[in-house]
C-alpha positions in Angstrom: 26.3 152.9 92.0 27.3 152.4 95.7 23.8 152.4 97.4 25.2 151.4 100.7 27.5 154.7 100.6 24.6 156.8 99.5 22.5 155.4 102.8 25.6 156.0 105.2 26.1 159.6 103.9 22.4 160.3 104.3 22.2 158.6 107.9 24.7 161.0 109.4 26.2 158.9 112.1 27.7 160.6 115.3 30.0 158.3 117.0 32.0 158.3 120.1 34.6 156.1 121.7 34.0 156.8 125.6 35.5 153.6 127.5 38.8 151.9 127.7 38.3 148.7 129.2 40.7 146.1 130.5 39.8 142.7 131.8 41.5 139.7 133.2 39.9 136.0 133.8 37.6 135.1 135.0 35.3 138.0 134.4 31.8 138.6 132.9 29.9 142.0 132.5 26.4 143.0 131.5 26.3 146.1 129.1 23.9 148.1 127.4 24.4 152.1 126.6 21.0 153.6 127.1 19.7 156.4 124.7 19.1 158.7 127.7 23.0 158.7 128.0 24.0 159.1 124.4 21.3 162.1 124.1 23.1 164.1 126.5 26.0 164.2 124.4 24.4 163.7 120.7 20.8 165.3 121.3 19.8 164.8 117.5 20.0 161.0 117.6 17.3 158.7 118.8 18.9 155.3 117.7 21.9 154.0 119.3 24.4 151.4 117.9 26.7 150.0 120.7 30.1 148.5 120.0 33.1 147.0 121.2 36.4 146.6 119.4 38.8 144.2 120.8 42.3 145.4 120.6 43.9 142.5 122.4 43.0 139.2 123.8 39.8 137.2 123.3 36.4 136.7 125.0 32.7 135.6 124.4 29.7 137.5 123.9 25.9 136.8 123.9 22.7 138.5 124.1 21.0 138.4 127.7 17.7 136.9 126.3 19.5 134.7 123.6 21.4 131.4 123.6 24.0 132.1 120.6 27.5 132.6 122.0 30.0 134.4 119.6 33.7 134.0 120.2 36.0 137.2 119.6 39.7 137.6 118.9 42.0 140.5 118.4 40.7 142.8 115.8 37.0 141.9 116.1 34.3 144.3 116.5 31.0 143.4 117.8 28.0 145.4 117.3 24.4 145.7 118.8 22.7 147.8 116.1 19.6 147.9 118.4 21.6 148.7 121.8 20.6 145.1 123.0 21.4 144.3 126.7 24.2 141.8 126.3 27.0 139.9 128.1 30.7 139.8 127.5 33.2 137.6 129.4 35.8 135.0 129.4 32.9 132.8 130.5 29.4 134.3 129.8 27.9 131.7 132.2 29.5 133.6 135.1 27.2 135.8 137.4 27.9 139.3 135.6 28.7 142.3 137.0 27.0 145.6 135.7 29.1 147.9 133.7 28.0 150.6 135.8 29.4 148.7 139.1 33.0 148.5 137.7 33.6 151.8 135.9 36.0 154.2 137.3 34.0 157.2 137.8 36.9 159.4 137.5 37.4 161.4 134.3 33.8 161.0 132.9 34.1 164.0 130.4 37.0 162.1 128.6 37.9 158.4 127.9 36.4 156.3 130.9 38.4 153.6 132.3 37.3 150.1 133.3 39.4 147.5 135.2 37.9 144.2 136.2 38.5 140.6 136.8 40.8 138.2 138.2 44.5 137.4 137.6 44.2 135.3 134.5 44.3 136.1 130.8 43.7 139.7 129.8 41.5 141.3 127.4 41.5 144.8 126.1 38.5 146.6 124.5 37.6 150.1 123.4 33.8 150.6 123.6 31.5 153.1 121.9 28.4 154.2 120.4 26.9 155.8 117.2 23.8 157.7 117.2 21.6 158.7 114.4 17.8 159.1 113.6 16.1 155.9 113.0 13.7 157.3 110.7 16.3 158.2 108.4 18.4 155.0 108.9 15.4 152.7 108.5 16.6 151.0 105.5 20.1 149.9 106.8 19.1 149.1 110.7 16.0 147.1 109.8 18.3 144.6 108.0 21.0 144.2 110.7 20.5 141.4 113.5 20.6 142.3 117.3 24.2 141.1 117.5 26.8 141.3 114.6 30.5 140.4 114.6 32.9 141.5 112.0 36.7 140.8 112.0 38.5 144.1 111.2 42.2 143.0 112.2 43.0 140.3 109.9 44.2 141.9 106.6 46.2 145.0 105.9 43.1 146.7 104.3 41.5 146.9 107.7 44.4 146.6 110.2 45.0 150.4 110.1 41.8 150.7 111.9 43.2 148.7 114.9 46.3 150.5 114.7 45.0 154.0 114.8 42.4 153.0 117.7 45.4 151.9 119.8 47.2 155.2 119.0 44.0 157.2 119.8 43.3 155.6 123.1 46.9 156.3 124.3 46.7 159.8 123.1 43.3 160.2 124.7 44.6 158.7 128.2 47.5 161.1 127.9 44.8 163.9 127.3 46.8 164.9 123.8 44.7 167.7 122.0 42.3 166.3 119.4 42.3 162.8 120.6 38.3 162.7 121.2 37.8 164.0 117.7 40.2 161.4 116.3 38.4 158.5 118.2 35.0 159.9 117.1 35.8 159.5 113.5 37.6 156.3 114.0 34.3 154.8 115.4 32.5 156.2 112.3 35.0 154.4 110.1 35.0 151.4 111.9 31.2 151.2 111.5 31.2 151.7 107.7 33.9 149.2 107.1 32.0 146.8 109.3 28.8 147.2 107.1 30.9 146.8 104.0 32.5 143.4 105.2 28.9 142.2 106.7 27.4 142.7 103.4 29.8 140.8 101.6 29.6 137.8 103.9 25.9 137.4 103.8 24.8 134.1 102.5 22.9 133.7 99.0 19.6 133.1 100.6 19.6 136.0 102.9 16.8 138.7 102.6 16.8 142.2 103.6 18.1 145.6 102.5 21.7 144.6 102.4 20.8 141.2 100.5 19.1 143.4 98.1 21.9 145.2 97.1 23.7 142.1 95.7 20.8 141.0 93.7 21.5 141.8 90.1 18.1 143.2 89.3 17.1 144.8 92.7 20.4 146.2 93.4 20.5 147.9 89.8 16.8 149.3 90.8 17.9 150.6 94.0 21.0 152.1 92.5 18.7 154.2 90.0 16.5 155.1 93.0 19.4 156.5 94.9 21.2 158.4 92.2 18.3 160.0 90.6 15.4 160.1 93.3 13.6 163.1 91.8 13.0 161.1 88.5 9.3 160.1 87.9 9.8 156.6 88.2 7.4 153.8 87.9 7.6 150.2 88.2 7.0 149.7 84.6 10.1 152.2 84.0 12.3 150.4 86.5 11.3 147.1 85.0 12.3 148.1 81.7 15.8 149.7 82.8 16.8 146.3 84.3 15.2 144.3 81.5 12.6 142.3 83.9 8.9 142.3 83.7 6.8 144.4 85.9 5.4 141.8 88.2 8.6 140.1 88.4 10.6 143.0 89.7 7.7 144.1 91.8 7.7 140.4 93.6 11.4 140.2 93.7 11.9 143.8 95.2 9.2 143.2 97.8 10.3 139.7 98.7 14.0 141.0 99.3 13.5 144.3 100.6 10.2 143.8 102.5 8.2 146.5 100.9 7.1 147.6 97.0 9.3 149.7 95.0 7.3 152.7 95.0 6.8 152.8 98.9 10.7 152.4 99.2 11.3 155.3 96.8 8.9 157.5 98.7 10.6 156.8 101.9 14.1 157.3 100.6 13.0 160.7 99.0 11.8 161.9 102.5 15.1 160.7 104.1 16.9 162.7 101.8 14.7 165.6 102.5 15.0 165.1 106.2 18.7 165.3 105.9 18.9 168.4 103.7 16.4 170.1 106.2 18.9 169.3 109.2 22.1 170.3 107.4 21.3 173.4 105.3 19.2 176.5 104.8 17.8 175.8 101.4 14.1 176.5 100.7 11.6 173.8 101.8 10.0 174.0 98.3 13.3 173.4 96.7 14.3 170.5 98.7 10.8 169.0 97.9 11.5 169.4 94.1 14.9 168.0 94.4 13.4 164.9 96.1 10.6 164.4 93.3 7.6 166.4 94.6 6.0 168.7 92.0 4.6 171.2 94.8 5.4 172.4 98.3 2.0 171.5 99.5 2.5 167.8 98.3 5.8 167.7 99.9 4.7 168.7 103.1 1.7 166.1 103.3 4.0 163.2 102.5 6.7 164.4 104.8 4.2 164.7 107.6 2.8 161.3 106.9 6.1 159.7 107.3 7.9 161.7 110.3 4.7 162.8 112.1 6.0 166.6 112.0 6.1 169.2 109.2 9.3 170.0 107.3 9.4 173.4 108.9 9.1 172.2 112.4 11.7 169.4 111.7 14.2 172.0 110.8 13.4 174.0 113.8 13.9 171.1 116.2 17.2 170.2 114.3 18.6 173.5 114.9 17.8 173.7 118.4 19.3 170.4 118.8 16.0 168.9 120.3 14.8 166.7 117.5 11.9 164.8 118.9 12.8 161.2 119.7 9.3 159.8 119.2 9.2 156.3 118.3 8.9 155.4 114.6 5.9 153.8 113.5 5.9 149.9 113.7 6.1 148.5 110.2 6.2 144.9 109.4 9.4 144.3 107.5 11.7 141.4 106.4 15.3 140.8 107.2 15.1 140.8 110.9 
């Protein structure tokens, strides 16, 4: 039961690699990829994950409003799951240039070039973003930090991503057919692999959705909910399946995930429904039934409570490429 894969399928990330950046020491840049910029290319996304993949060299990174500095080396990817304003540089204490100030404005429809810095050690990045609907991707992104470094170039199992990105950049610069599509798919694969690596590296006392996947009881319950969302689950029924008392499961689940089991199940069902409405033509009542609702009116009410719109309106907006980007309701969650 690969719950992480289930969620990644529903999220439907749309990725793009847009920048080929070459720096030489000393250098420091301030960066953030605004949602308004991504929306022009990926109109159905209202959440942006910004990333830098280090093809060659080394540098440091930190959040503009944070003190922690992360050291990066060849094969590392650093992600900003909440699109936080950040600094990259040979020395992040230097006065930073803005990324807009040093971009090569030519070729803005393809892979944009950036060359900046002095005459010292060179560093080569490809930069990009992934966009999705944050209301659907809530379980995963609520458990991710503001800045996340993952090493993807250190083993044969992941070095192929680094090699293919190098090839994709060269083909894009040479304006080879299909290069943009290749880079887009590679950015999505990179993110999936980074999430897998990050989940495996979490400390034993970590809380949040990714930590819950590893728990012997909560992980199994999540698997049952994800593989059989339409079943008439109760906390009692789930507790029996994993050989735990009802109260112990409810406490353990809430402590790790940040919400009770039935609340999580409701939101997962509705996330599945939202994805189905975006991607197909199945009837609304049929989608509701597949997601555990006995009647279409009950499904409509639950959907509107979660997404502030009806299933029919959600489908119309998705098809027109103008899915509303209203902020998700503020909720208290653990893991961040």
